[in-house]
N, C-alpha and C positions, 0 to 999 in steps of 0.2 A: 526186663522181666526175667526172673530166675527160671531155670529149666523146669523145676518142679511146678512153678506157677503156670507156666505155659502149658505143661502137660495137663494140669488140672483144668485149665480153661478149655482146652480142646475136648477133654472128657465130658465136661459140663455141657458144652455146646451139642455134642452128639447125643448125650442123654436127654436133653430137652427135645431134640428132634425125634428121638425114639418114643418119648412119652406123648408127643403131639401125634405121631403116627398111630400109636396105640389107641388114643382117644377117638381118632377118626375111624380106626378099624372097627370099633364097636358100633359105629353108625352104618357099616357096610350093608348089613342085612336089611335095614330100613330102606336104603337107597337102591339096592340091587336085587332083592329077592322077590320072585313073583307072588309069594303069599301075601304081600302087602298090597296087591291089587285085589280089591274086594270081590269075592266070588259071587255074592248075591247080586251085585250090580252087573257083573259080566254077563250073566245069563239073560238079562233083559235088554241088552244093547241092540239097537237097530243099525245095521251096517249098510243100509240101502243107498246112502249118499257117499259112497266111497271116493268118488272123484273130488267132492268138496272137502273130504277129510284128508286129501293128499295121498291116497293109496292107489298105486298103479294096478292095473288089471293083472299083469304078469306076476307081480309080487303077491297079490291076493290069491291067485290060482296056486302058486307054489306053497303058500301057507296051508291052504285047504287040502292040497295033495299030500302034504306031510302030516295031515290030521292034527294040526295044532290049533289051540284056542286062539282066534285072531286077537282077542283082548290081551293076550300075553305077549303079543308081538307089536301090534299097532295101537296107537294112542287115540282112544275115542273121546271126543270133546265132552260128552255127557258124563263120562266116568271121571274125567279130570275136574269137571265142575263140582261133582259130589265129593271127590277125594283129591284135593289139590296136591297132596304129598306124593301122589302116584306119578307126577310129572318127572320126578327124579329117576324112577325106574325106567320110563320110556326114553329119557335122555341117555341112559346107559345103553339101551338097545340101539340107539342112533350113534353111539360112540361120541357123544357131545358132553361137554362140561356145562355146569350151570351158567358160567360166563359166556360160553359159546351160544347157548340157547338164547340168553338175554340179548346178545349182539345181533343174532339173526332176527329176533323179534323186533328189535329196534330198527334194523334196516328195512324190514317189511312194514313198519309203522311210521315211515317217514323220518327216521333218525331220532325219534323221541327217546329221552333218557330213561323214561319209565313207560315202556311200551305195554300194550295190552297183552295179558297172558293168553287171551283167547286165540291168538295167532299160533301159539306153540304147537298144538296137536298137528296141524297141517304141515308145519315146518319139520317136525320130527318124523312124521309119516313119509314125507318125500325123501328124507335121508334114509330111513329104514328100507323103503321100497328100492332105492338105488342100490343099497348094499345087498339086498336079496337078489336083485337082478344080476349083480356083478359077480356073485359067488354062491354057487349052489350049496356049499357047506355052511353057509351063514346060519341056516336054521337048525343045525345040529346043536343039541343041548350043550355039549362041551364047548363049542365055538362061542355060543352066546354067553356062557359063563365066563370064558376067558376075556371076551371083549368087555364085559362089565367090570371085571377086575382091572383090566388095563386102563379103561377110561376113568374109573374111580381113583386108581393110583396116580394117574397123571394130574387129576384135579387136586388130590391131597398134596402132592409135591408142589404144585403151584400155590396152594394155600399156605404151605410152610414158608416158601420164599417170600410171599406177600407179608407174612407175619414178621419175618426178620426185617424186611424193609420198613414196615409200619412202626416197629419198635424204634428203629433209628430215627425215623421222621418225627416221632413223638418227643424224643430227646431234644432234637433241634428246635421243635416248636416251643417246648418248655423253656429252653435257654433263651430263645428270642423274646418270649413274652416276659420272662423275669427281668431281662435286661431293659426292656421298654418300661416295665413297671418301676424299676429302680430309678429310671431317669424321668419318671412322671410323664411318659409319652403315650399313655393309654387313656383315652377318653371314656370308653366303655367296652365291656366284653359281653359276647352273646353265646349262650349254650346252644346245643344242637336242637333244642326244642324252642329256640327263640327267646328263652328267658335271660335276663341280665344277671351276670355274675359279679361278685364283689371283689374277688381276689384271684390271682393266678395260682398262688401257692396253696397247697393242701387239696387241690381238686384231682380226683382220680381220673376223671374224664376231662380232657382239655377243652377250652372254648372252641366254638366253631369259627368265630371271627372276632377281631379286635378293631375298634374304631379309634383313629388317632386324631389329635386336636387339629391337624392341618387338613382334615377331610379325607385323608387316605384311609383305606380299609385293608386289613390283612385277613385273608380267608384261608382256612385249613380244610383239607379234604384229601382227594386222591386225583392224580393225573391232572394238574400237578398237585404235590403235597401242600405247597404254599403258594398262594396267589396274592399279589399286591395290586390294588386298584386305586386310581386317583379319585378325586372328588367327583369326576364325571363318570366313574365306573369303568374307565379304560384300563385294561390289563397292562 
């Protein structure tokens, strides 16, 4: 590769990353600003079951002593039930990413891949309570804002790295499927909604699985990106 081509490739790579960060920066207010926690619902919340909500007595007392609205610090289950998008805001208060919240919910729900979101408020509140108890300056407005920026930035960086990896995985998947198709080694293709696909070429979204004539099945997803199972379903 010529020096000018290499320079252009590097510039394009960093421009793509900057554009990705810019798009995600525009979502920052939705995920991190307290105005997205509905004020009308906040005023009607009942905090009587704080133990069940995962809020420690010491953390609650510190929030009240600081004259802060508890609903801007702690995650009330009723509020999340009415406005599910608020969960992102409270995840920032707990310094947790979406993936982190999902993994904690999964662990609390017996390892299910799609755990109940109803467990999230108590999990977040236990984290928030522990942070309040460990650092008196946690409740300072500036500290909370910085923590939200840091946790959101870490999540965006992880999303970018996943995007790079996903692009590479899709190239490998497409090459594999096209090779199998050329050698007439594909019995059927399934889309992500379970529908049968006719061809590998021309599809913007790749198939979720390919069934082979010998009973084997190739599945595409994440962790791992590609899985091959025999006729008995053994990986």
